[in-house]
N, C-alpha and C positions, 0 to 999 in steps of 0.2 A: 505493500498500500504505499501511496505517495503522500509525502505529507507538502506542502507550499508554505511555509512560513507561518502558519496558523492564521494568516488572513481569512476573513468570510470570502466567498462567493455572492455576489447578488443577481439572484437569476427573475428574470421579470416573467410572468407567466401568461398564458392567453389560450382561452379556447372558444371555438365557436360550436355549439351543438345544437342539434336539430332534433323535437318533440316526435319520438316515434309510436308514443301510446297516449293522445289527449287525454282518455277519459282516467288514468293511472295519473298522470302528468296534473290532473286538476286533482284528484283524492289525496295525493301525497304533498304535493307544492302549493297549488291554487293559485300563486300568482306568479310572472316572469321575472319579479325583483327576488323572489323565495328561493326560486330556483336558480339567479346566479348566486346568491348570498351560499347556498347548500352546492352548488360546484365550486365556488371560488374555495371553499373550507375542502371538499377533498381533491381539487388539483393540487394544491398547497400541501396536503398530506403525503399524496402519492410522490408529488415530486421530491420532497424532503425524503421521503423513503428510498426513492431509486438514487438521486443524486449522493444519498449517504454512502452509498456503495459504489460511487463512480470516481475516477479520479481526474482531477483537471485535464489532463492530458489524454485521455478517454473523451472527455467532454468536449476538447476542441480539435478530434480526429475526426475521421470519417464513421468512429463509432456511433456518433452524435444521433444520425438519422436513426438507429436502434435503439438507443437510450429515449428517444423522442416518442418511440413507436411502443416503448416499454410501458412509459408515464401513460399514452394514449389508452392503453388494453388496461392496465391497471385500473384506470377513471371508468372507462365504461364496464368494466366487470363490476364496480362496485355501486356503478348505479344500477346495475340490472339487479344486484343484491337488495338494494335498498327501494326497487321498484319506485325510479323516479318517472320515468314513462320520455328518459331523454338519452343521447348517445349523442357521443363526440363527433 
């Protein structure tokens, strides 16, 4: 594992989602604002988890696409488990 001077890395995240199940979306989230807040929490948690296992060198290499895919896949898994009716 590579340590780079103990400096934190600041990562901005964003995601676009679509509603896959409108009825489920309305039952669990009710509003777009609630969906945005819930999704922000999930994306942040998953991103921290995945990047916690990733070196800066990997993040800045061609591995970046695979890392982003892993984040997306884990976020989608969580939204399915939580029955949110949305997908990234």
